[in-house]
C-alpha positions in Angstrom: 29.2 -152.7 -58.7 29.5 -149.3 -57.0 26.2 -147.6 -56.6 25.7 -144.2 -58.2 23.2 -142.9 -55.6 24.4 -139.7 -54.1 22.7 -138.0 -51.2 23.1 -134.2 -51.2 22.9 -132.5 -47.8 24.1 -129.1 -46.8 25.8 -128.6 -50.1 28.2 -131.5 -49.8 28.3 -135.0 -51.1 27.5 -137.5 -48.4 28.4 -141.2 -47.9 25.6 -143.6 -48.8 26.2 -146.8 -46.7 27.0 -149.9 -48.8 28.4 -147.9 -51.7 31.7 -146.6 -52.9 30.4 -143.0 -53.1 32.9 -140.5 -51.7 32.1 -139.1 -48.2 32.8 -135.4 -47.9 31.2 -135.1 -44.4 32.1 -136.4 -40.9 29.2 -138.7 -40.9 28.9 -141.3 -38.1 27.0 -143.9 -40.0 28.1 -147.5 -39.6 30.8 -148.5 -42.0 29.8 -152.1 -41.8 26.0 -152.6 -41.6 25.1 -154.5 -38.5 28.6 -155.3 -37.4 29.0 -152.8 -34.6 31.7 -151.0 -36.5 31.6 -147.2 -37.2 33.4 -144.0 -36.5 33.8 -142.5 -33.1 33.4 -138.8 -32.2 37.2 -138.2 -32.9 36.8 -139.4 -36.5 38.5 -142.7 -35.9 37.4 -146.2 -36.9 35.6 -147.9 -34.0 35.5 -151.7 -33.9 33.9 -154.2 -31.6 36.2 -156.6 -29.8 35.2 -159.4 -32.2 35.7 -157.3 -35.2 39.1 -156.1 -33.9 40.3 -159.7 -33.6 38.9 -160.9 -36.9 40.3 -157.9 -38.8 43.5 -157.6 -36.8 42.7 -153.9 -36.2 43.0 -153.6 -32.4 46.0 -151.2 -32.6 44.9 -149.3 -35.7 44.0 -145.7 -35.3 42.2 -144.6 -38.5 42.2 -140.9 -38.7 39.7 -139.1 -41.0 41.3 -136.1 -42.6 40.6 -133.8 -45.6 43.6 -132.7 -47.6 43.8 -129.5 -49.8 40.9 -127.8 -48.1 40.1 -124.2 -48.9 39.9 -122.0 -45.8 38.3 -124.7 -43.6 35.9 -126.3 -46.1 36.2 -128.8 -48.9 39.2 -130.9 -49.5 39.5 -134.6 -50.3 38.9 -137.0 -47.4 41.5 -139.7 -46.7 41.8 -142.4 -44.1 45.2 -142.5 -42.4 46.3 -145.6 -40.4 49.6 -145.2 -38.5 50.4 -148.6 -37.2 53.3 -150.7 -35.8 52.8 -153.4 -38.4 50.9 -153.3 -41.7 47.9 -155.7 -41.9 47.8 -158.2 -44.7 46.7 -156.9 -48.1 43.2 -158.4 -47.9 42.6 -156.6 -44.6 43.8 -153.3 -46.0 41.6 -153.7 -49.1 38.5 -154.5 -47.0 39.1 -151.6 -44.6 39.6 -149.1 -47.4 36.4 -150.3 -49.0 34.5 -150.0 -45.8 35.8 -146.5 -45.0 34.7 -145.6 -48.5 37.1 -142.7 -49.1 38.9 -142.5 -52.5 42.1 -143.6 -50.7 43.3 -144.8 -47.3 47.0 -144.7 -46.5 48.6 -147.3 -44.2 52.0 -146.4 -42.7 54.4 -148.2 -40.4 57.9 -147.2 -39.2 60.8 -148.8 -41.1 64.4 -148.0 -40.2 64.0 -144.3 -39.7 61.4 -144.0 -42.5 57.8 -145.0 -43.1 56.6 -147.9 -45.3 53.4 -146.7 -46.9 50.7 -148.4 -49.0 47.5 -146.8 -50.5 44.2 -148.5 -51.1 41.1 -147.2 -52.9 37.7 -148.9 -52.3 38.5 -151.3 -55.2 42.3 -151.5 -55.7 45.7 -150.7 -54.4 47.3 -147.7 -56.1 51.0 -147.0 -56.3 50.8 -143.4 -55.1 48.2 -141.0 -53.8 48.8 -137.3 -53.4 46.0 -136.3 -51.1 46.4 -139.3 -48.8 50.2 -138.4 -48.6 49.4 -134.8 -47.7 47.0 -136.1 -45.0 49.6 -138.6 -43.8 52.3 -135.9 -43.6 50.0 -133.7 -41.4 49.1 -136.7 -39.2 52.8 -137.6 -38.7 53.6 -134.0 -37.8 50.8 -133.9 -35.3 52.2 -137.1 -33.8 55.9 -136.8 -34.2 56.5 -133.0 -34.6 57.2 -130.9 -37.6 59.9 -132.5 -39.9 60.5 -134.1 -43.2 59.4 -137.7 -43.3 60.8 -140.3 -45.8 58.1 -142.5 -47.3 58.9 -145.8 -48.9 56.1 -146.6 -51.4 55.7 -149.8 -53.5 57.6 -148.3 -56.5 59.4 -145.2 -55.2 60.8 -143.4 -52.2 59.5 -139.8 -51.6 59.4 -137.3 -48.8 56.7 -135.2 -47.2 57.1 -132.2 -45.0 54.6 -132.2 -42.2 53.7 -128.9 -40.4 51.5 -127.7 -37.6 50.5 -124.2 -36.9 47.8 -121.7 -35.7 45.9 -122.2 -39.0 46.0 -125.9 -38.7 48.2 -128.7 -40.1 49.5 -128.7 -43.6 52.0 -130.7 -45.7 54.1 -130.6 -48.8 55.2 -133.7 -50.7 58.0 -134.2 -53.1 56.6 -136.5 -55.9 58.3 -139.3 -57.7 60.0 -138.4 -61.0 57.7 -137.2 -63.7 57.3 -138.3 -67.3 54.8 -137.7 -70.1 54.0 -138.7 -73.7 51.4 -137.9 -76.3 48.3 -140.1 -75.7 47.5 -142.7 -78.3 44.8 -141.6 -80.7 42.5 -144.5 -80.0 42.7 -143.8 -76.3 41.8 -140.2 -76.8 38.8 -141.3 -79.0 37.6 -143.6 -76.3 38.0 -141.0 -73.6 36.1 -138.3 -75.6 33.3 -140.8 -76.3 33.2 -141.7 -72.6 32.6 -138.0 -71.6 30.6 -137.1 -74.7 33.1 -134.5 -75.9 34.0 -133.6 -79.4 37.7 -133.2 -80.6 37.2 -129.5 -81.3 36.5 -129.0 -77.6 40.1 -129.7 -76.8 42.9 -127.1 -76.6 45.2 -127.6 -79.6 48.3 -126.2 -77.9 48.0 -128.7 -75.1 47.3 -132.0 -76.8 46.2 -135.0 -74.8 49.0 -136.5 -72.7 49.6 -139.6 -70.6 51.5 -138.1 -67.6 53.0 -139.8 -64.6 54.4 -138.8 -61.2 54.1 -142.2 -59.6 50.9 -143.2 -61.3 49.6 -142.7 -64.9 46.9 -140.1 -65.7 45.3 -139.1 -69.0 45.3 -135.3 -69.3 42.6 -133.7 -71.4 42.6 -129.9 -71.7 39.3 -128.3 -72.5 38.7 -125.0 -74.2 35.8 -123.8 -72.0 34.9 -123.8 -68.3 31.3 -124.8 -69.4 32.6 -128.0 -71.0 34.5 -128.8 -67.7 31.3 -128.2 -65.7 29.4 -130.6 -67.9 31.6 -133.5 -67.1 29.6 -136.7 -66.9 30.3 -140.4 -67.6 29.3 -143.9 -66.9 31.3 -145.3 -63.9 31.5 -148.9 -65.2 32.6 -147.8 -68.7 35.1 -145.5 -67.2 36.5 -148.3 -65.0 36.9 -150.5 -68.0 38.7 -147.8 -70.0 41.1 -146.9 -67.2 41.9 -150.4 -66.2 42.6 -151.4 -69.9 44.7 -148.3 -70.4 46.5 -148.7 -67.1 45.4 -145.3 -66.0 44.7 -144.3 -62.4 42.6 -141.3 -63.3 41.6 -139.1 -66.2 42.1 -135.4 -65.4 40.1 -132.7 -67.3 41.7 -129.3 -67.0 40.8 -125.7 -68.1 43.2 -122.7 -67.8 41.7 -119.9 -65.7 44.9 -117.9 -66.0 48.7 -118.2 -66.7 49.3 -119.9 -63.3 45.9 -121.3 -62.4 43.8 -124.2 -63.6 40.3 -125.5 -62.9 40.4 -129.3 -62.7 38.0 -132.3 -62.5 39.3 -135.7 -62.0 37.6 -139.0 -62.9 38.7 -141.9 -60.7 36.6 -144.8 -61.9 39.6 -147.2 -61.6 39.2 -146.9 -57.9 35.5 -147.1 -57.9 35.0 -143.4 -57.3 33.1 -141.2 -59.8 35.1 -138.0 -59.1 37.9 -136.9 -56.7 37.6 -133.4 -55.2 41.4 -133.1 -55.0 44.0 -135.3 -56.7 47.6 -134.5 -55.7 49.2 -137.2 -57.8 47.5 -136.0 -60.9 48.4 -132.4 -60.1 52.1 -133.4 -59.9 51.9 -135.3 -63.1 50.2 -132.4 -64.9 52.6 -129.8 -63.6 55.6 -132.0 -64.5 54.2 -132.5 -68.0 53.8 -128.8 -68.6 57.4 -128.2 -67.6 58.8 -131.2 -69.4 57.1 -130.2 -72.7 58.1 -126.6 -72.5 54.6 -125.3 -72.0 55.4 -123.4 -68.9 58.3 -122.8 -66.5 58.9 -124.1 -63.0 56.9 -121.4 -61.2 54.3 -122.5 -58.7 50.8 -123.2 -60.2 47.4 -123.3 -58.4 44.9 -126.0 -59.2 41.3 -125.5 -58.1 39.4 -128.8 -57.9 36.2 -130.0 -56.5 34.3 -126.8 -57.1 31.7 -128.5 -59.2 31.2 -131.1 -56.4 30.6 -128.4 -53.8 33.9 -129.3 -52.2 36.3 -126.6 -53.4 40.0 -127.6 -52.9 43.3 -125.8 -53.5 46.4 -127.6 -54.7 49.8 -125.8 -55.1 52.2 -127.5 -57.5 55.8 -126.4 -58.0 57.9 -128.4 -60.4 61.7 -128.7 -59.9 63.8 -127.0 -62.6 65.1 -130.1 -64.4 63.1 -132.1 -66.9 61.7 -135.2 -65.3 62.3 -133.9 -61.8 59.8 -134.2 -59.0 57.1 -131.8 -58.2 56.4 -130.2 -54.8 52.7 -130.4 -54.0 51.3 -128.5 -51.0 48.0 -128.2 -49.2 46.2 -127.6 -46.0 44.7 -130.4 -43.9 41.7 -130.5 -41.6 40.1 -133.1 -39.3 36.7 -134.2 -40.6 35.2 -133.7 -37.1 36.1 -130.0 -37.3 33.2 -128.0 -38.5 
């Protein structure tokens, strides 16, 4: 069971060794207690020769990047492994758990494209927005600025990787979107999980199950205070999300016509809260367009603010219903202060 202990230091949430808490700092603590494995000064996974042989990681360069940062701070940490051959599934699961970020992306070249798989500390996920943004930036730094084709488990997408004087950034084109009204019993369970009452929801934006490569429950709250009060039991949340086949539950509050405050519960992956969730942003933006609640203009999502890790996500839906959403953000190395 993932520990709920969180160490607060310098206004950010720090990794607590032996847990699945999200690390929002470039800490150099050992990722495997007593194994001789940790992170080097470049933010890459360091293994002893024995560990490299046992885990088949000798050629694996694990970059530690934060996607969707806000002017040099915040963002959502992701591990990025660009390799010649993907490890076996068990190795990727173990490595993702030991890194402890909400997701790690593993990518290998495949016929002019990149085969990509994503793992959280507890499970494989079909698509992860912030890890894709991090991967796009990492590929641009390695291969040069261009559009990269990514072959996921259930879809093929693209990511535009860029470098520049203000640092790397990327824009992904999500899988197709879909949405449907959430089942009443699911909504009741979700409200009970967070301790909300039905009257705290926005009537004109009823609860939705939205997808852009992965399923998310969207709950729109009337007040920013209700959003700030988000709290829930991790084990109960994991059970609910797994039974409902949800990757996350996104709580949103409109701060204006084109901007939303967002908090995202990711218990299905063993993480209490994500500071930036590109996949859920794409699903939400696509649902608003598909249901006629707003047009295809770009929208800004501010996430992670309540965690002390403010993140900025730009989501721009295509014009056609069910079409993909372009999700953009800046990327920074976690060893950059």
